[in-house]
C-alpha positions in Angstrom: 21.9 13.3 2.8 18.6 11.5 3.0 15.6 12.5 0.9 13.8 14.3 3.8 16.9 16.4 4.4 17.1 17.1 0.7 13.6 18.4 0.8 14.2 20.4 4.0 17.4 22.1 2.6 15.6 23.0 -0.7 12.6 24.5 1.2 14.9 26.5 3.6 16.8 27.8 0.5 13.5 29.3 -0.7 12.8 31.0 2.6 9.9 28.9 3.7 9.4 28.9 7.5 10.5 25.8 9.4 7.0 25.1 10.9 5.5 24.8 7.4 8.3 22.6 6.2 7.8 20.3 9.2 4.0 20.1 8.6 4.4 19.4 4.9 7.2 16.9 5.5 4.8 15.0 7.8 2.7 14.3 4.7 5.6 13.4 2.4 6.4 9.7 2.1 8.6 7.6 -0.1 7.6 4.5 -1.8 9.4 1.7 -3.7 7.9 1.3 -7.1 8.4 -2.0 -9.1 8.0 -2.6 -12.8 9.2 -5.0 -15.5 13.0 -4.8 -16.0 14.6 -2.9 -18.8 17.9 -3.9 -20.3 20.7 -3.7 -17.7 18.5 -3.1 -14.7 18.9 -5.0 -11.5 16.3 -7.7 -10.8 14.7 -7.4 -7.4 11.8 -9.7 -7.6 9.2 -11.4 -9.9 5.6 -10.9 -10.7 3.6 -14.1 -11.3 5.0 -17.5 -12.2 5.7 -20.0 -9.5 6.9 -18.9 -6.0 9.9 -20.3 -4.2 8.5 -21.6 -0.9 10.4 -22.8 2.1 11.0 -26.6 1.8 8.1 -28.3 3.5 5.7 -25.3 3.4 2.4 -25.7 1.6 1.1 -23.2 -0.9 -1.1 -20.7 1.1 -4.8 -21.4 0.8 -8.2 -20.2 2.2 -10.1 -22.1 4.9 -11.6 -24.4 2.3 -8.2 -25.4 1.1 -8.4 -23.4 -2.2 -4.9 -22.2 -3.1 -4.5 -18.4 -3.3 -3.1 -17.1 -6.6 0.5 -16.0 -6.4 1.0 -12.3 -7.1 4.7 -11.4 -6.7 7.8 -11.9 -4.6 10.5 -9.3 -3.8 14.0 -9.7 -2.5 14.2 -7.3 0.4 18.0 -7.1 0.3 17.9 -6.0 -3.3 15.3 -3.3 -2.9 16.4 0.3 -2.8 15.9 1.9 0.7 13.0 4.3 1.1 13.2 6.7 4.1 10.5 6.0 6.8 9.8 2.5 5.4 11.1 -0.2 7.8 11.2 -3.1 5.4 13.3 -6.1 6.4 17.0 -5.7 5.4 17.0 -9.2 3.8 14.8 -12.2 3.1 11.9 -12.3 0.7 8.3 -11.2 0.8 5.8 -13.4 -1.2 2.3 -12.0 -1.9 -0.9 -14.0 -2.6 -4.4 -12.8 -3.3 -7.7 -14.3 -4.4 -9.1 -10.9 -5.4 -12.7 -11.7 -6.3 -13.4 -13.3 -3.0 -11.4 -10.8 -1.0 -13.5 -7.9 -2.5 -16.7 -9.5 -1.2 -15.3 -10.7 2.2 -16.5 -8.6 5.2 -13.6 -6.7 6.8 -12.6 -7.7 10.3 -10.1 -5.6 12.2 -8.9 -8.8 13.9 -7.4 -11.9 12.3 -5.5 -12.6 9.1 -7.5 -12.1 5.9 -8.9 -15.3 4.5 -8.2 -14.6 0.8 -4.8 -12.7 1.1 -1.5 -13.7 2.5 2.0 -12.2 2.9 4.7 -14.8 3.5 8.1 -13.7 4.8 11.0 -16.0 4.0 14.1 -15.2 6.1 17.5 -15.1 4.4 19.2 -18.4 4.3 16.0 -20.5 4.3 16.1 -23.5 2.0 13.5 -23.0 -0.7 12.2 -24.7 -3.8 10.0 -23.7 -6.7 6.5 -24.9 -5.7 4.5 -27.0 -8.2 1.2 -25.3 -9.3 -1.8 -26.5 -7.4 -4.4 -28.0 -9.7 -7.1 -25.5 -8.9 -4.9 -22.7 -10.2 -4.4 -24.3 -13.6 -7.3 -22.5 -15.2 -9.0 -19.1 -15.6 -11.0 -16.9 -13.3 -14.5 -15.5 -13.9 -13.0 -12.7 -16.0 -11.3 -15.1 -18.3 -7.9 -14.3 -16.9 -5.3 -17.1 -16.0 -5.0 -17.8 -12.4 -1.3 -18.4 -13.0 0.0 -15.0 -13.8 2.8 -15.0 -16.5 6.2 -14.7 -14.9 7.9 -11.3 -15.3 11.1 -10.1 -13.6 10.9 -6.8 -11.7 13.2 -3.9 -11.1 12.7 -1.1 -8.5 13.2 2.6 -7.8 12.1 5.1 -5.1 9.4 7.8 -5.7 8.1 10.6 -3.5 4.5 10.3 -2.6 2.0 12.8 -1.3 -1.6 12.1 -0.1 -4.3 12.2 -2.7 -6.0 15.2 -1.2 -3.0 17.4 -2.2 -3.8 16.8 -5.8 -7.1 18.6 -5.7 -7.3 21.6 -3.3 -10.0 23.8 -4.8 -12.7 25.0 -2.4 -15.3 22.4 -3.4 -12.9 19.5 -3.0 -11.7 20.8 0.4 -15.3 20.9 1.7 -15.3 17.1 1.8 -12.1 16.8 3.7 -11.7 16.3 7.4 -11.1 19.2 9.9 -7.5 18.0 10.3 -6.8 18.3 6.5 -8.5 21.7 6.2 -6.6 23.1 9.2 -3.3 21.7 7.8 -4.0 23.2 4.3 -4.8 26.6 5.8 -1.5 26.5 7.8 0.5 25.8 4.6 0.8 29.3 3.2 3.5 28.1 0.8 1.6 25.0 -0.3 2.1 25.3 -4.0 5.8 26.2 -3.6 6.3 23.1 -1.4 4.6 20.9 -3.9 6.8 22.3 -6.6 9.9 21.5 -4.6 8.9 17.9 -4.3 8.2 17.8 -8.1 11.6 19.3 -8.9 13.5 16.9 -6.6 11.6 13.8 -7.7 9.9 14.5 -11.1 8.5 11.0 -11.3 8.9 8.1 -13.7 7.5 9.7 -16.8 5.6 7.2 -18.9 6.9 4.2 -16.9 4.1 2.6 -14.9 4.5 0.6 -11.7 3.4 -3.0 -11.4 3.7 -2.9 -7.6 4.1 -0.2 -5.0 5.5 -0.7 -1.5 5.1 2.1 1.0 3.9 5.7 0.3 0.2 6.5 0.7 -2.9 4.4 0.2 -4.6 5.0 -3.1 -8.4 4.8 -3.2 -9.8 3.2 -6.3 -13.5 3.2 -7.4 -16.5 4.6 -5.7 -16.9 2.4 -2.6 -15.6 3.2 0.9 -11.8 3.3 1.0 -9.6 1.2 3.4 -9.2 3.9 6.0 -12.9 4.4 6.3 -13.6 0.7 6.5 -10.9 0.2 9.2 -12.0 3.3 11.2 -15.7 2.3 11.3 -14.8 -1.3 12.2 -12.6 0.0 15.1 -15.4 2.3 16.3 -18.4 -0.1 15.9 -18.6 -0.9 19.6 -18.2 2.7 20.7 -21.7 4.2 21.3 -20.4 7.8 20.8 -19.6 7.0 17.2 -23.3 6.5 16.5 -22.7 3.8 13.9 -25.8 1.9 15.1 -28.0 4.9 14.5 -28.7 5.9 10.9 -28.1 9.6 10.3 -26.4 10.0 13.7 -22.8 9.1 12.7 -20.1 11.1 14.5 -18.1 12.0 11.5 -15.5 14.1 13.4 -14.7 11.0 15.5 -14.6 8.8 12.4 -12.2 11.2 10.6 -10.0 11.4 13.7 -9.7 7.6 13.7 -9.0 7.6 10.0 -6.2 10.1 10.6 -4.7 8.0 13.4 -4.7 5.0 11.1 -3.0 6.9 8.2 -0.3 7.9 10.6 0.2 4.4 12.1 -0.2 2.2 9.0 1.4 2.0 5.6 0.7 0.2 2.3 2.8 -3.0 2.2 1.7 -3.6 -1.4 -0.6 -1.9 -3.9 -1.2 -3.4 -7.3 -3.6 -4.0 -10.1 -4.6 -7.6 -10.4 -4.7 -9.5 -13.7 -8.3 -8.5 -14.2 -7.4 -4.8 -14.3 -10.7 -4.1 -12.5 -9.6 -5.2 -9.1 -6.9 -3.3 -7.2 -5.2 -5.0 -4.4 -4.0 -3.2 -1.3 -2.2 -4.8 1.7 -1.9 -2.5 4.7 0.3 -3.1 7.7 1.2 -1.0 10.8 4.6 0.5 10.9 5.1 -1.3 14.2 4.3 -4.8 12.8 6.4 -4.1 9.7 9.4 -3.2 11.7 8.9 -6.3 13.8 8.4 -8.5 10.7 4.9 -9.5 12.0 3.3 -10.0 8.6 0.3 -11.8 10.0 -0.8 -8.3 11.1 -1.4 -7.4 7.4 -4.9 -6.4 6.4 -6.2 -6.7 2.8 -8.6 -4.5 0.9 -9.5 -5.3 -2.7 -11.0 -2.4 -4.5 -13.2 -2.5 -7.7 -12.1 0.2 -10.2 -15.5 0.7 -11.8 
């Protein structure tokens, strides 16, 4: 029985109507969480250290040729499966990010990010540990090493609900979109449904994740979040959005575009960087993820203060 069916059977057992179960389940996602390995745990990847690149492949860099710091790699075949998350069945994913520059780079809805990269290495590819580029043999502006200390990773699956479900008092809901408010009003057994999720998947306790794959996008700090940036970038050439007229923005249209993006896209990786003030978020469409088109990834670095 998969996790969605577990949730459904538990909710039916408590007499909750099917339409509510379906609507709530539409918000429920599952994510793979990764953290440092404890004794006896299966190794599924590594954080930091030196990456294993395909033989003959250069270390990813920006347009000026500056190498991008290596964040982590994961072995897709070793990862636990999470329902609704179409990760490759095998091969490896390597993540690179130059977070200070990525934070300041203007977002473009088209084209690969300059300061972030996801490299997919198919199973069976001949690889070798890459030597460290000279420019990464130092520290960043925060005094942190550009070469992250190597640490082996293990993984498990967690249930994940959107952040708005954590705070549903009247004041908080006033700032939500019409879609969210209508959904919340339709969920007469909201608290009960949340309790079912908590009882089935009580969380990792005090264990913190180093990296998250899948689930919902977290929004860190006070600046505009990824969904808003993507939505306004997609709508900038549509006159009805009013983005060229201060005070005339069509917020219902922007919220509708944000909702579409949330349905169609998923976090490929979310992680705190070595500075602890910059939070990396790589987003990819479900369609591109299923097709292994990782050049469709979009990067958003958020500042936590």
